[in-house]
C-alpha positions as a Markdown table, in Angstrom:
| # | Residue | x | y | z |
|---|---|---|---|---|
| 1 | Met | -23.9 | 48.9 | -33.3 |
| 2 | Ser | -27.1 | 49.9 | -33.7 |
| 3 | Ser | -30.1 | 48.7 | -32.3 |
| 4 | Ser | -31.4 | 47.5 | -35.6 |
| 5 | Ile | -28.3 | 45.5 | -35.8 |
| 6 | Asp | -28.0 | 44.5 | -32.5 |
| 7 | Gln | -32.1 | 43.1 | -32.8 |
| 8 | Lys | -31.2 | 41.1 | -35.8 |
| 9 | Leu | -28.3 | 39.5 | -33.7 |
| 10 | Ala | -30.5 | 38.6 | -31.0 |
| 11 | Glu | -33.2 | 37.1 | -33.5 |
| 12 | Leu | -30.2 | 35.1 | -35.0 |
| 13 | Gln | -29.7 | 33.5 | -31.3 |
| 14 | Lys | -32.7 | 31.5 | -31.8 |
| 15 | Tyr | -31.5 | 29.6 | -34.6 |
| 16 | Ser | -28.3 | 27.1 | -35.0 |
| 17 | Ala | -25.2 | 27.3 | -37.4 |
| 18 | Cys | -27.2 | 24.6 | -39.4 |
| 19 | Asp | -29.8 | 26.5 | -40.0 |
| 20 | Val | -27.8 | 29.8 | -41.2 |
| 21 | Ser | -25.8 | 27.1 | -43.5 |
| 22 | Asp | -29.4 | 26.2 | -45.0 |
| 23 | Ala | -30.4 | 29.3 | -45.6 |
| 24 | Leu | -27.3 | 30.7 | -47.4 |
| 25 | Leu | -27.2 | 27.4 | -49.6 |
| 26 | Lys | -30.7 | 28.9 | -50.7 |
| 27 | Leu | -29.5 | 32.2 | -51.4 |
| 28 | Gln | -25.5 | 32.3 | -52.4 |
| 29 | Lys | -25.5 | 32.3 | -56.2 |
| 30 | Leu | -22.1 | 30.5 | -57.2 |
| 31 | Pro | -20.3 | 29.8 | -60.5 |
| 32 | Ala | -20.9 | 26.9 | -62.3 |
| 33 | Gly | -18.6 | 24.0 | -60.9 |
| 34 | Thr | -18.3 | 25.5 | -57.5 |
| 35 | Ala | -18.5 | 23.6 | -54.6 |
| 36 | Ala | -21.1 | 25.2 | -52.1 |
| 37 | Arg | -19.8 | 26.4 | -48.8 |
| 38 | Ala | -22.9 | 27.8 | -47.2 |
| 39 | Gly | -20.8 | 30.0 | -45.0 |
| 40 | His | -19.0 | 27.0 | -42.8 |
| 41 | Leu | -15.9 | 27.8 | -41.6 |
| 42 | Ala | -14.3 | 24.3 | -41.1 |
| 43 | Asp | -12.7 | 22.5 | -38.4 |
| 44 | Phe | -12.6 | 25.0 | -35.6 |
| 45 | Thr | -12.7 | 23.9 | -31.7 |
| 46 | Pro | -13.5 | 26.1 | -29.0 |
| 47 | Phe | -10.4 | 26.7 | -26.8 |
| 48 | Ser | -12.5 | 29.0 | -24.2 |
| 49 | Pro | -13.9 | 29.1 | -22.0 |
| 50 | Ser | -14.2 | 25.6 | -22.5 |
| 51 | Ile | -12.4 | 23.0 | -24.4 |
| 52 | Gly | -14.1 | 21.3 | -27.0 |
| 53 | Arg | -17.6 | 21.3 | -28.8 |
| 54 | Asn | -20.4 | 21.3 | -26.0 |
| 55 | Ala | -24.1 | 22.5 | -25.3 |
| 56 | Thr | -23.5 | 24.4 | -22.3 |
| 57 | Gln | -21.8 | 27.5 | -23.8 |
| 58 | Pro | -24.1 | 30.6 | -25.0 |
| 59 | Lys | -23.5 | 31.6 | -29.2 |
| 60 | Ile | -21.4 | 34.0 | -29.9 |
| 61 | Ile | -23.0 | 36.2 | -32.4 |
| 62 | Ala | -21.3 | 39.3 | -33.7 |
| 63 | Pro | -19.6 | 41.4 | -36.6 |
| 64 | Ala | -15.9 | 40.4 | -37.9 |
| 65 | Ser | -13.3 | 43.2 | -37.5 |
| 66 | Thr | -9.8 | 41.3 | -39.4 |
| 67 | Phe | -6.2 | 40.8 | -38.8 |
| 68 | Lys | -3.9 | 39.2 | -41.8 |
| 69 | Phe | -0.7 | 37.6 | -40.1 |
| 70 | Ile | 2.0 | 37.0 | -43.0 |
| 71 | Ser | 5.2 | 35.2 | -42.8 |
| 72 | Lys | 7.8 | 37.4 | -40.5 |
| 73 | Asp | 10.2 | 37.5 | -43.4 |
| 74 | Asp | 7.5 | 38.7 | -46.2 |
| 75 | Arg | 7.2 | 42.5 | -46.6 |
| 76 | Ile | 4.3 | 44.3 | -45.7 |
| 77 | Pro | 1.5 | 44.5 | -48.1 |
| 78 | Pro | 1.8 | 48.1 | -49.9 |
| 79 | Ser | -2.1 | 48.4 | -49.0 |
| 80 | Ala | -1.3 | 48.5 | -45.4 |
| 81 | Glu | 2.0 | 50.8 | -45.2 |
| 82 | Pro | 2.4 | 52.2 | -41.6 |
| 83 | Gly | 0.8 | 55.2 | -42.5 |
| 84 | Asp | -2.1 | 53.3 | -44.5 |
| 85 | Ser | -5.6 | 52.7 | -42.8 |
| 86 | His | -4.6 | 49.3 | -43.0 |
| 87 | Gly | -1.4 | 49.0 | -41.4 |
| 88 | Phe | -0.2 | 49.3 | -37.8 |
| 89 | Pro | 1.5 | 53.0 | -37.5 |
| 90 | Ala | 5.0 | 52.8 | -35.7 |
| 91 | Gly | 5.2 | 52.5 | -31.8 |
| 92 | Thr | 2.0 | 50.6 | -32.0 |
| 93 | His | 0.8 | 46.9 | -31.5 |
| 94 | Trp | -1.6 | 45.1 | -33.6 |
| 95 | Val | -4.2 | 44.2 | -30.5 |
| 96 | Asp | -4.4 | 47.4 | -29.6 |
| 97 | Phe | -6.4 | 47.8 | -32.9 |
| 98 | Ala | -9.0 | 45.2 | -31.9 |
| 99 | Lys | -12.8 | 46.8 | -31.9 |
| 100 | Pro | -14.9 | 46.2 | -29.1 |
| 101 | Gly | -18.2 | 44.3 | -30.1 |
| 102 | Thr | -16.8 | 42.6 | -32.7 |
| 103 | Ile | -15.5 | 38.7 | -33.1 |
| 104 | Ala | -11.5 | 39.5 | -34.1 |
| 105 | Val | -10.7 | 37.1 | -37.4 |
| 106 | Leu | -7.0 | 35.7 | -37.6 |
| 107 | Glu | -5.7 | 34.7 | -40.5 |
| 108 | Gln | -2.8 | 32.9 | -40.5 |
| 109 | Pro | -0.3 | 31.2 | -43.1 |
| 110 | Ala | -1.4 | 27.9 | -43.3 |
| 111 | Asp | 2.5 | 26.3 | -43.0 |
| 112 | Gln | 3.1 | 28.1 | -39.7 |
| 113 | His | 3.3 | 25.9 | -36.7 |
| 114 | Cys | 3.6 | 29.2 | -34.0 |
| 115 | Ala | 0.7 | 30.7 | -32.0 |
| 116 | Val | -0.7 | 34.2 | -33.0 |
| 117 | Leu | -2.9 | 34.4 | -30.1 |
| 118 | Gly | -1.7 | 33.9 | -26.6 |
| 119 | Gly | -2.6 | 35.0 | -23.0 |
| 120 | Ile | -1.7 | 38.8 | -23.0 |
| 121 | Met | -3.3 | 38.9 | -26.0 |
| 122 | Ala | -6.4 | 37.3 | -25.3 |
| 123 | Val | -6.6 | 39.6 | -21.7 |
| 124 | Arg | -6.3 | 43.0 | -23.7 |
| 125 | Met | -9.0 | 41.9 | -26.3 |
| 126 | Lys | -11.2 | 41.0 | -23.5 |
| 127 | Val | -10.3 | 44.8 | -21.7 |
| 128 | Leu | -11.2 | 46.2 | -25.3 |
| 129 | Gly | -14.6 | 44.8 | -25.2 |
| 130 | Val | -14.2 | 42.2 | -28.0 |
| 131 | Arg | -16.6 | 39.7 | -28.1 |
| 132 | Gly | -14.7 | 36.6 | -28.9 |
| 133 | Val | -11.6 | 35.6 | -31.6 |
| 134 | Leu | -11.4 | 33.0 | -34.3 |
| 135 | Val | -7.9 | 32.2 | -35.2 |
| 136 | Asn | -7.7 | 30.1 | -38.6 |
| 137 | Gly | -4.3 | 29.1 | -37.1 |
| 138 | Arg | -2.8 | 28.4 | -33.7 |
| 139 | Val | -3.4 | 29.9 | -30.0 |
| 140 | Arg | -1.2 | 29.3 | -26.7 |
| 141 | Asp | -1.4 | 29.9 | -23.2 |
| 142 | Leu | -4.8 | 28.2 | -22.8 |
| 143 | Ala | -4.6 | 28.5 | -19.2 |
| 144 | Glu | -4.4 | 32.2 | -19.4 |
| 145 | Ile | -7.2 | 32.5 | -21.8 |
| 146 | Asn | -9.4 | 30.4 | -20.1 |
| 147 | Glu | -8.8 | 32.7 | -16.9 |
| 148 | Cys | -10.1 | 35.8 | -18.6 |
| 149 | Lys | -13.3 | 34.2 | -20.2 |
| 150 | Leu | -12.9 | 35.5 | -23.7 |
| 151 | Pro | -14.2 | 33.0 | -26.1 |
| 152 | Val | -11.5 | 31.8 | -28.7 |
| 153 | Trp | -12.0 | 29.3 | -31.3 |
| 154 | Ala | -9.1 | 28.1 | -33.3 |
| 155 | Lys | -7.8 | 25.5 | -35.4 |
| 156 | Gly | -5.0 | 24.1 | -33.1 |
| 157 | Thr | -2.5 | 24.5 | -30.3 |
| 158 | Ser | 1.2 | 25.9 | -30.2 |
| 159 | Thr | 3.9 | 26.1 | -27.4 |
| 160 | Val | 5.9 | 28.7 | -29.8 |
| 161 | Gly | 5.0 | 32.2 | -29.8 |
| 162 | Ser | 4.3 | 34.2 | -32.9 |
| 163 | Gly | 7.7 | 35.9 | -33.1 |
| 164 | Ala | 9.1 | 32.6 | -34.5 |
| 165 | Glu | 7.3 | 32.8 | -38.1 |
| 166 | Ala | 4.8 | 35.3 | -37.9 |
| 167 | Lys | 4.0 | 39.5 | -37.7 |
| 168 | Pro | 0.7 | 41.5 | -38.4 |
| 169 | Gly | 0.5 | 42.1 | -41.7 |
| 170 | Ala | -3.1 | 44.1 | -42.4 |
| 171 | Arg | -6.3 | 44.7 | -40.5 |
| 172 | Asp | -9.6 | 45.7 | -41.7 |
| 173 | Val | -9.3 | 43.6 | -44.7 |
| 174 | Pro | -11.0 | 40.5 | -46.4 |
| 175 | Val | -9.5 | 37.5 | -45.0 |
| 176 | Asp | -9.4 | 33.5 | -46.2 |
| 177 | Val | -10.6 | 31.3 | -43.7 |
| 178 | Gly | -10.2 | 27.9 | -45.2 |
| 179 | Gly | -11.2 | 28.8 | -48.9 |
| 180 | Val | -14.2 | 31.3 | -47.3 |
| 181 | Thr | -13.6 | 35.2 | -47.5 |
| 182 | Val | -14.9 | 37.1 | -44.5 |
| 183 | Ser | -14.7 | 40.7 | -44.9 |
| 184 | Pro | -14.9 | 43.0 | -42.3 |
| 185 | Gly | -18.5 | 43.5 | -41.0 |
| 186 | Asp | -19.6 | 40.3 | -41.5 |
| 187 | Ile | -21.6 | 38.3 | -39.1 |
| 188 | Ile | -20.0 | 35.3 | -37.4 |
| 189 | Phe | -22.1 | 33.0 | -35.8 |
| 190 | Cys | -20.1 | 30.7 | -33.1 |
| 191 | Asp | -22.1 | 28.0 | -32.3 |
| 192 | Pro | -20.6 | 25.8 | -29.5 |
| 193 | Leu | -22.2 | 23.3 | -30.3 |
| 194 | Glu | -22.7 | 22.8 | -34.3 |
| 195 | Gly | -19.8 | 25.0 | -35.5 |
| 196 | Val | -18.9 | 28.7 | -37.0 |
| 197 | Val | -21.0 | 30.3 | -39.9 |
| 198 | Ala | -20.1 | 33.7 | -41.7 |
| 199 | Ile | -22.8 | 35.1 | -43.0 |
| 200 | Pro | -21.9 | 37.9 | -46.1 |
| 201 | Arg | -23.5 | 41.2 | -44.2 |
| 202 | Glu | -25.4 | 42.1 | -47.5 |
| 203 | Leu | -27.2 | 38.8 | -47.1 |
| 204 | Leu | -28.3 | 39.1 | -43.4 |
| 205 | Asp | -31.8 | 40.4 | -44.0 |
| 206 | Gln | -32.6 | 37.8 | -46.5 |
| 207 | Val | -31.2 | 35.1 | -44.2 |
| 208 | Leu | -33.6 | 36.3 | -41.4 |
| 209 | Glu | -36.1 | 36.2 | -43.7 |
| 210 | Ile | -35.8 | 32.9 | -44.9 |
| 211 | Met | -34.4 | 30.9 | -41.7 |
| 212 | Pro | -37.9 | 30.7 | -40.4 |
| 213 | Lys | -39.2 | 29.1 | -43.2 |
| 214 | Leu | -36.8 | 26.5 | -43.9 |
| 215 | Val | -36.7 | 25.8 | -40.1 |
| 216 | Ala | -40.9 | 25.6 | -39.9 |
| 217 | Met | -40.6 | 23.0 | -43.0 |
| 218 | Asp | -38.0 | 20.8 | -41.3 |
| 219 | Asp | -39.8 | 20.5 | -37.7 |
| 220 | Lys | -43.3 | 19.7 | -40.2 |
| 221 | Val | -40.6 | 16.7 | -41.8 |
| 222 | Lys | -39.3 | 15.5 | -38.4 |
| 223 | Asp | -42.5 | 15.3 | -37.1 |
| 224 | Ala | -44.1 | 13.2 | -40.3 |
| 225 | Val | -41.1 | 10.9 | -40.2 |
| 226 | Ser | -41.3 | 10.4 | -36.5 |
| 227 | Gln | -44.7 | 9.0 | -37.1 |
| 228 | Gly | -43.9 | 6.8 | -39.7 |
| 229 | Met | -43.8 | 8.7 | -42.9 |
| 230 | Ser | -41.1 | 7.9 | -45.1 |
| 231 | Val | -38.2 | 10.6 | -45.5 |
| 232 | Phe | -39.1 | 11.0 | -49.4 |
| 233 | Asp | -42.9 | 11.5 | -48.9 |
| 234 | Ala | -42.1 | 13.8 | -46.2 |
| 235 | Phe | -39.8 | 15.8 | -48.2 |
| 236 | Lys | -42.5 | 16.1 | -51.0 |
| 237 | Gln | -45.3 | 16.9 | -49.1 |
| 238 | Phe | -43.7 | 19.4 | -46.4 |
| 239 | Arg | -40.7 | 21.3 | -48.4 |
| 240 | Thr | -41.7 | 23.9 | -50.6 |
| 241 | Lys | -39.9 | 26.4 | -52.6 |
| 242 | Val | -38.7 | 29.5 | -50.6 |
């Protein structure tokens, strides 16, 4: 990563996932009738290096790299044939394409009960320099994953390996994470206390510009409310358009 993006990611560390979603709520333009998600990737749990939401682990913030899993009986998409840049050449394993400095985002079909990430895969990603893994599905081998200290977030766990139901379908493609599209290069913000947010890469600069203003306004609101002002009046006085 360039020093510029490094500086921007370091700036993000000052904020929470909630702050990021507040900014995205202001910035993202949605079609009429569409529910605002504000980048929230819902219902993920940290499984490594500790299990469950907590305020002791650091935030993990990095660009996304992506892997799309499919049913083991499905055909590989035409755009991800072995000779294509989104495919997996013969004689290779999907995990060896994990990119250093990224958070690997794994999409798994929602109806599967196997795990798509286990201990060996986690160790390999750690060695390759992956910053963390977000699994829109299931993981296993928690003792091994915890031992290698790779930050891993997932929807759930399984005792069954991926070969039972899943196979890698494509890499470096947009993936669906619970209704939110995550593209390679989007910024994944894993807040161990508040949850996970995806920042579209094209909105990163705007998020960093608007977020301090929103946080400052809310700080004034909280201070006024703590001194007895009603929330209605505090919002009216301190929350202005940005």
